[in-house]
C-alpha positions as CSV (number, residue, x, y, z in Angstrom):
1,M,94.4,353.0,105.3
2,E,91.7,352.7,102.4
3,S,92.3,356.2,100.8
4,A,96.1,355.4,100.7
5,R,95.5,351.8,99.7
6,K,93.4,353.5,96.4
7,T,96.6,355.7,95.9
8,F,99.4,353.9,96.4
9,G,99.1,350.2,94.8
10,D,101.6,348.3,94.2
11,G,103.8,349.8,91.1
12,N,102.5,353.1,92.0
13,A,104.0,356.6,90.2
14,H,105.5,357.8,93.6
15,G,107.8,355.4,93.8
16,V,106.0,354.5,97.7
17,L,106.9,351.0,99.2
18,G,104.6,351.3,102.3
19,F,103.0,352.8,104.2
20,G,101.1,352.6,107.7
21,I,100.0,354.8,111.0
22,D,102.2,355.7,113.7
23,R,104.3,359.1,115.3
24,K,104.9,361.5,112.4
25,V,108.9,361.3,111.9
26,I,111.0,364.7,111.2
27,A,114.5,364.8,110.6
28,G,115.1,361.1,111.9
29,R,112.8,362.2,115.1
30,R,109.7,360.7,116.2
31,V,107.3,363.5,117.4
32,S,104.1,363.5,119.0
33,E,101.9,363.6,116.4
34,R,100.6,361.0,114.4
35,A,100.9,361.0,110.8
36,L,100.4,358.6,107.8
37,N,103.8,358.2,107.1
38,V,104.8,357.2,103.7
39,Y,108.1,355.0,103.1
40,V,110.2,355.6,99.8
41,A,114.0,354.1,99.2
42,H,114.9,357.9,98.7
43,K,113.4,361.1,99.5
44,Q,114.1,363.5,97.0
45,A,113.5,367.5,96.9
46,T,112.0,367.9,94.2
47,P,110.7,364.4,93.3
48,D,109.1,363.8,89.8
49,Q,105.5,362.1,91.2
50,P,105.2,364.3,94.1
51,V,103.0,362.3,97.1
52,A,99.8,364.6,97.2
53,P,97.2,365.3,100.2
54,L,94.7,362.0,100.7
55,E,91.3,362.6,100.3
56,V,88.6,361.1,102.7
57,P,85.2,362.0,101.6
58,E,83.6,359.7,104.4
59,R,85.0,361.7,107.2
60,D,85.6,365.2,105.4
61,L,89.1,364.7,105.8
62,V,92.1,365.8,103.7
63,V,95.4,363.7,104.9
64,V,99.0,364.8,104.0
65,P,101.2,361.9,104.1
66,N,104.5,362.2,105.6
67,V,106.9,360.8,104.0
68,V,110.0,358.9,105.2
69,G,113.1,357.4,103.2
70,I,114.6,354.5,103.9
71,G,116.8,352.9,101.3
72,P,116.4,349.8,100.1
73,S,113.2,348.3,99.2
74,P,111.5,345.7,102.0
75,N,112.6,342.5,102.5
76,A,111.5,339.0,103.9
77,H,113.5,337.7,106.0
78,D,115.1,334.6,104.2
79,S,118.7,333.6,104.1
80,G,121.2,331.3,103.2
81,F,122.7,331.8,106.9
82,K,122.2,328.1,108.2
83,P,121.5,328.5,111.7
84,P,121.8,325.3,114.1
85,M,118.2,322.5,113.7
86,T,117.8,322.2,117.9
87,G,114.2,321.0,117.9
88,V,110.5,321.7,117.0
89,Y,109.4,324.6,119.2
90,A,108.6,328.6,119.1
91,G,111.8,330.1,117.6
92,A,113.3,326.8,116.3
93,A,115.1,327.0,112.9
94,I,113.6,325.0,109.8
95,H,114.2,325.0,106.3
96,S,112.2,325.1,103.4
97,E,112.7,322.1,100.6
98,A,111.2,324.7,98.1
99,T,112.9,324.8,94.7
100,I,114.5,328.2,96.3
101,K,115.6,326.5,99.7
102,Q,114.7,328.9,102.4
103,F,115.7,329.3,106.4
104,G,113.6,330.5,108.7
105,G,111.4,329.9,112.0
106,V,108.3,328.6,113.8
107,A,106.0,330.8,115.3
108,A,104.0,328.0,117.0
109,V,103.5,324.2,117.5
110,L,99.5,323.5,117.5
111,G,97.9,320.4,117.6
112,N,94.8,318.8,119.3
113,G,96.1,319.9,123.2
114,P,98.8,319.1,125.6
115,Q,101.0,316.3,124.3
116,E,99.4,315.9,121.3
117,P,101.1,318.5,118.5
118,T,100.0,318.1,115.1
119,H,101.1,321.0,113.3
120,L,103.2,324.5,113.5
121,L,102.9,327.2,111.9
122,T,105.3,329.7,109.9
123,S,105.5,333.0,108.2
124,G,104.0,331.7,103.9
125,H,106.8,333.8,101.8
126,L,109.5,330.9,102.7
127,F,107.4,328.9,100.0
128,S,107.1,329.7,96.4
129,A,103.3,330.7,95.4
130,G,101.2,327.0,95.2
131,G,104.5,325.4,95.8
132,G,102.1,322.0,96.7
133,R,103.2,320.0,99.7
134,V,106.6,321.2,100.5
135,A,108.9,318.9,102.9
136,V,110.1,321.2,105.6
137,T,113.5,319.8,107.9
138,G,114.1,320.6,111.3
139,G,115.9,319.4,114.4
140,V,115.1,315.7,116.1
141,P,116.6,315.6,119.4
142,G,118.8,312.7,119.0
143,S,119.7,313.3,116.0
144,A,123.0,314.5,114.1
145,Q,121.4,315.6,110.6
146,P,118.1,317.4,110.6
147,Q,115.4,315.6,109.2
148,Q,112.1,316.0,108.1
149,I,109.4,317.3,110.3
150,G,106.6,318.5,108.3
151,T,104.9,319.3,104.9
152,L,103.2,322.4,104.3
153,E,99.6,321.4,104.1
154,L,98.4,325.7,103.4
155,N,99.3,328.9,102.6
156,L,97.5,332.1,103.6
157,L,100.0,333.5,101.4
158,D,98.6,332.0,98.4
159,G,94.9,333.8,97.9
160,P,92.3,336.0,100.0
161,Q,90.9,335.1,102.8
162,P,86.9,333.5,103.3
163,D,86.0,337.5,104.4
164,G,87.4,338.8,101.1
165,T,90.3,340.5,103.3
166,A,94.0,340.4,101.6
167,A,96.5,337.2,101.4
168,I,98.2,336.9,105.0
169,D,102.0,335.9,105.5
170,A,101.4,332.7,107.4
171,A,101.7,329.1,106.4
172,L,100.7,325.9,108.2
173,V,102.7,323.0,107.8
174,Q,101.6,319.6,109.1
175,L,103.8,317.7,111.1
176,T,105.1,313.9,110.4
177,P,105.4,311.5,113.4
178,A,109.1,312.0,113.7
179,G,108.5,316.5,113.9
180,A,105.5,315.0,116.3
181,S,107.9,313.7,118.6
182,A,110.6,316.2,118.6
183,A,108.3,319.2,119.7
184,V,107.0,316.3,122.9
185,A,110.8,316.6,123.5
186,S,111.6,319.7,122.9
187,T,111.8,322.3,125.9
188,E,113.5,325.3,124.5
189,G,112.0,328.5,123.1
190,P,109.0,330.8,124.9
191,R,106.2,328.8,126.1
192,L,102.9,330.0,124.7
193,R,99.4,329.6,125.9
194,E,97.0,332.3,123.9
195,D,97.2,335.1,121.6
196,A,96.8,338.2,121.7
197,P,93.6,340.4,119.7
198,D,94.3,341.7,116.5
199,D,93.4,345.9,117.8
200,E,95.6,345.3,121.1
201,L,99.2,344.7,119.2
202,F,99.8,348.7,119.0
203,S,101.5,350.8,121.0
204,I,103.4,348.2,122.7
205,D,106.6,346.3,124.2
206,V,107.3,343.2,122.2
207,L,110.2,340.9,121.6
208,A,111.1,338.1,119.3
209,F,112.7,334.9,119.8
210,L,115.6,334.8,117.0
211,P,116.6,331.4,115.0
212,T,119.6,333.1,114.3
213,T,121.1,333.1,117.7
214,H,118.9,331.4,119.7
215,D,117.6,333.6,122.3
216,R,115.5,337.2,122.7
217,S,116.1,339.7,120.7
218,N,116.0,343.4,122.3
219,A,113.1,345.2,123.2
220,T,111.0,347.0,121.2
221,T,108.0,349.0,120.6
222,T,105.1,348.6,118.1
223,Q,104.2,351.4,116.3
224,D,100.3,353.2,116.7
225,G,98.9,351.8,114.1
226,P,98.7,349.3,110.9
227,T,101.1,348.6,108.1
228,D,100.9,348.4,104.3
229,V,104.3,346.7,102.7
230,F,105.0,346.0,99.2
231,M,107.8,342.7,100.1
232,T,109.8,340.5,97.9
233,S,111.7,337.5,98.0
234,P,113.4,334.9,96.9
235,A,111.2,332.3,97.2
236,R,108.5,334.2,96.7
237,G,109.3,337.4,94.9
238,T,107.1,340.3,94.7
239,Y,104.1,340.3,97.2
240,A,102.4,342.6,99.6
241,V,101.1,342.7,103.2
242,R,98.1,344.4,104.4
243,G,97.9,345.4,108.2
244,V,100.6,344.0,109.6
245,V,102.3,345.5,112.5
246,A,105.4,347.3,112.4
247,T,108.3,348.2,115.0
248,R,110.0,351.4,115.8
249,S,113.3,349.6,115.7
250,L,114.8,346.6,113.9
251,V,115.1,343.5,116.2
252,T,115.3,340.8,113.6
253,N,118.0,339.0,111.5
254,P,118.0,337.7,108.1
255,G,116.9,333.7,108.5
256,D,113.8,334.5,111.1
257,S,111.0,335.1,108.6
258,G,108.1,333.2,110.7
259,T,109.7,333.5,114.0
260,I,107.3,334.7,117.1
261,F,107.0,338.2,118.3
262,I,105.8,337.8,122.4
263,D,105.2,340.2,125.0
264,E,108.2,342.0,127.0
265,T,107.2,340.7,130.0
266,N,107.4,337.1,128.3
267,S,104.0,336.2,129.7
268,G,103.5,333.4,127.5
269,I,100.8,335.3,125.1
270,A,101.8,335.2,120.9
271,L,101.2,338.8,119.5
272,G,102.9,337.8,116.0
273,I,105.0,335.6,113.1
274,C,108.0,337.8,111.8
275,V,107.9,338.3,107.9
276,G,110.7,340.7,107.4
277,Q,112.1,344.2,107.4
278,L,110.7,347.8,106.3
279,G,114.1,350.1,106.8
280,T,114.8,350.2,110.1
281,T,111.9,348.1,111.4
282,S,110.5,344.5,111.9
283,I,107.2,343.9,110.5
284,F,105.1,341.1,111.7
285,E,101.9,339.3,111.1
286,P,99.3,339.6,113.6
287,F,99.2,335.8,115.2
288,D,95.2,336.1,116.4
289,R,94.0,336.6,112.7
290,A,96.5,333.8,111.1
291,L,95.1,331.2,113.4
292,R,91.6,332.4,113.1
293,F,91.9,331.6,109.1
294,L,93.4,328.8,109.5
295,R,91.1,327.0,111.9
296,Q,88.4,328.1,109.0
297,L,89.7,326.9,106.5
298,T,91.4,323.5,107.8
299,G,89.0,322.7,110.7
300,H,91.5,322.0,112.6
301,P,91.5,322.6,116.3
302,L,95.3,324.5,116.2
303,N,95.3,324.7,120.4
304,F,98.8,325.5,122.0
305,I,101.2,322.8,123.1
306,F,102.9,323.6,126.7
């Protein structure tokens, strides 16, 4: 992956939009052999800048990338679609009141412990770069109209993390009193109790809770290794996500950015935060990684509320 990052940077001459480790895809079929799949909009028999083999001197290895055509550029799951806002819970619909307004979802409600919600977690690309304390609206039980339920506190997409890793597509929203009350009153969505380590997110069965349908998605399987993607979103423009998880089939819709991925057994384990689409796959940020940095940077306990 590090060799690929050096070769296929943003705006690279090969037209590579993203790359990741999974089973090799040949003529639309996934075979048993593992490969570094590189994704381009349009696969050509004789490209102007062919994708060349990568040298990995640390392992005395030469890797021949497997080129896969995916069509349009990768997109974040922002949308002008207006899903009903029915509360504050994992999988609920929310609305960013940034300059470019976007609908998205809640990955988790977090706080000091049971019945003490203080924050919600969502995706960072719902907010413009350095946008400040943007208001977030959502559903409040008993109210016919959406209300302000929170204010953006920290967007990990705005900069590198304390250990020098790349920006992460996750944002922490501080709940207003109305938002905290709505979280306590809300009984829908998956009940999250713990998260999974980053290295346990590959080759497993997962699904998402979709704000756009207010239902669980079909189950799918994650790819065998991490993926890097150059993304675009209306509020954010072009940006990169690194070390994210890609699924083997598309299970999310525009408007689902920020919602929660869970394991297929629905056992309350938070796996990731929906951040968009790469061809016919959905992609998510590892939940544990985002939560770890948010706790470190804010000092908040950010425990699960259940």
